[in-house]
N, C-alpha and C positions, 0 to 999 in steps of 0.2 A: 504494500499500499504506500502511496506517495504521501509524505507529510505535507500539510497545507503550505508551509513556508517554501518548500521546494517546488511545489506545484505552482505557486505564485511566481517564483523566480523563473521557472520554465515558460509560463504564460507571458510574463513581462518581457522576457528575452525574445519570445516569438513575435510579440507585437512591435518591438524595436526592429527586428529583422524585416518584418513586412514594410514598415515605413522606409527603411533603407532600400529595400528591394524596389519599392515604387519610385523612390527618388533616383535610383541608379538605372532604372529601366531594364532590369534583369527579367529573365523568363521565370514565370511561376507556373507550376503544374496546376492548372485550374481544372476543376471538375464541374461538369454541368453547364447550365446556361450562362454562367459568368464569363465563359470564354468566348461567347458570341459578341459580335460588334453591336453597338447601339442601334445602328441601322437595321441589322438583322433582327434584333429583339423587337423592334417596332413594326416589322414588315408584314407579319401575319398575326391574327388573333391568337392562334395556338402558341406562337412564340411569346407574345405579350403575357399570356397566362403562365407559361413556364418560367419566364423571366421574373415575373412578379413573385411567384413562390420562392424562387431562388434568392431574390433580393431580401425577402423577409427572413429567410433562413440565414443568409450571410450576415445580415444586420444583427440578428440575435446572437450569432457567433461572436461578432465584434463586441457586442454588449457583454457577453460572457467573459471575454478576454479582459475587457476594461474593468469589470467588477472584480474578477479574480486578481488583478494586478494593482488594484487600488486607484485606477484611473477614472476619470469622469465619463459617465455615459451621457450621450446627447439627450436633451429633453426636447423631443419632437413628437408631435401627434402621429400615431401609427398610420393614419389615413393620409398623412402628407408625405411619407417617405417616398413612395413611388413617384409622386408628382415632382418632388425635388430631384430625384434621380433623372427623370425625364428632362428637366431643365439642363442638368449637367451633360446629358447625352446630346441634347440639341446643339450644344456649343461645339461638339466634336463627335460626329456620328460614327467615325471610324474606330474610336476607342472601344475597349471591351466593356461589357456591362460591369464586370468586377471593378475596373478602374473607375468607372462612373460612381458606383456605390461607395467605394473607398473615399473618393473626393467629396461626396455628399456627406458621408459620415464624419470626416475630418472637419468639414465646414460647419456641421451641426454641433460639434463639441465646443466650438469657440463662443 
């Protein structure tokens, strides 16, 4: 069993690595709808639904990491998350959905 302090250290380290990876534009093994472009996500209703479920799951995971590592979780209305991600996607439709969610999440924590 992992001790809580070790678990928090691992989670905090992972969140730092994610931020560094994003800044350095390195490749991340993305699973699911997060790897599709924003344009692809918005292209068909079935992609929109799949992406929306993925957004909520990824956001929850980010909140979990934040809580476990003592970081602030964004205070955003759940019904606004997808709309905010759509705004980020509209600025650069070629970015991945994961990148758009990450950008939205970071902006919501400020």
